[in-house]
N, C-alpha and C positions, 0 to 999 in steps of 0.2 A: 478561707474565704468560700461558702458555698456555688457548689456548680449551678448553671441556670439548667432547668431542665430542659429538654430538647423537645418542641412538638414535634407532631406528625408528620410536616413537612421535611423537619430537618432528619430524621428517622428515613424518611423516604427519600434523599437525597443520598445519606449515608448508604442507604442498601442500594440504591442506581450505580452509585461510582464504586463499590464494590464489584457489585456486576460487570462494572466496565471493564476494570483489572482483569476481572478472570475472565470475561471474552478478550481482551487482548493475550492472554496469557495462552488460550484454547488458539487464537487465530495464529499467534508467533508458532503453536506447536504444530498446527496444521501447514502453514508455509514451508514451516523446518522439515516435517514427513515430504511433503511433495518438493521439495528442495533435493532430499535423497533419493527420491525417486529417481528424477530427473537427472541425476549425477551432475548436479549443481552447487553453490553455493546460495544460502536464502539471501544475501545480500544480489545474488546474478539474479536470482527471482524477482525480487524487489525491484531493480533494474529494467528487469522485462513487465512487470507490472506497471512502471512508470511510463516505459514505451509504448505499451498499448495504450495506456489512457491518454498520455499527451502527442504522440507520434514521434515522427524522428526529431532526434533529439541532437545536437554536440556534445562533446565529451566533457567541456567543460560545466553545460549545463547539466549534464548528470550527474559531474561531481558535486556541485551544490545542493543539487535535489538530493544527492543519496548522504552528502556530510563525508565523503570520501575525497581525498588526493586525487589530483588529475592522474597521476602515476598509476594509483589503485585502479582507476576508472578503466583507463586505458588496458591497463593488464586483464580485467574483468572481460573488456570488451573482445580483446582476442581470443582469452577462453571462448566466449561465445558465439566468435565468430566461427571458429574451428570445430563449435560443438553443432553449428549449424541454426542457431535460435538468434542471429544478426548479420546484418552485412553493411558497409559501410559504402556512401555514395556519395558525389558531390553534391554541395548544396546547391541549388538551382539558382539561388538570388546570388550567391558568392562563391566562384568557383575555387577560389582558395580554400574555402572550409570544407570539412568533411561531417556530415552528417552519419547517425548510427540508427539505424530502423529496425524492429523485431521482424524477425519472418512470419510470414503466417503458418506455414506448420508448426513451427517452434510455440506461436501463440494456441494455435487448434490443441495441440500436445497439453500445453500446459490447463488450457479450458475444460481439459477433458475431466481433469482432478478434481474441478468444481461443481462439476455437475451436480454430484449430491445433494452437498450444501446450499449450492443456487435453488434447488428444487426444495428443500426442506423451509429454508428460508422465506421461498414463494408461498408454501403452505402454510407457513405462520403469519404473514402478511395478511393473507386473504381471511385472516379472521379480525382486523381492523376497518375502521371507514376511510373513507380518504381524506377525513380531515386529522384523523390521528396519525395517517400515515404522511402527510404534510407536517406535521408536529412531529411526529419522528426524525424523520428527514432535516430541518430544520435544526433540532435537537444536535445530528451526526454530523451536521455541517458545522455547527460552531465547535461542537468538540475537538474536529478534525483543526480548525483555525485555532483554537487553544493549542495544541498539542504540538501546531509547527510554530505557535509562537513562544512555546516552551524551549523547543528543540535550538531555534533562535537566541533564546535569554543564554542557554545552556552553551553555547556555543561564543557567545562575547567573552 
């Protein structure tokens, strides 16, 4: 059976998907190197990113977001608390529950490792118009949603 020739759109889509795979690998390597510098595991760093973006959370919610067992998350929180990256506090809405929040000094230390990447990314974005950046942002949000859906699919 003859293979249908790809058009320019398909070829560009293939290149974009390949670039996304390359980016994911490079960001994974960057996060691994940063975690090593901080003396924590890469999953610990991911947990701190989640807490930074979403705010204080329960161990159960972190377990769901990180795809780890509650036991593994409790052990991770213990490590991060001992290292000064998180603290436990009572939930003001329900005193029976405990929330975990990232410490400001810990987040500042982590942010310092991303300053160069942030600056280079902002310089790169300066070459794009507002409409182009909106399109890029929409694409990235859709890719994130797709990745979350794929994770959910793999868990089932």
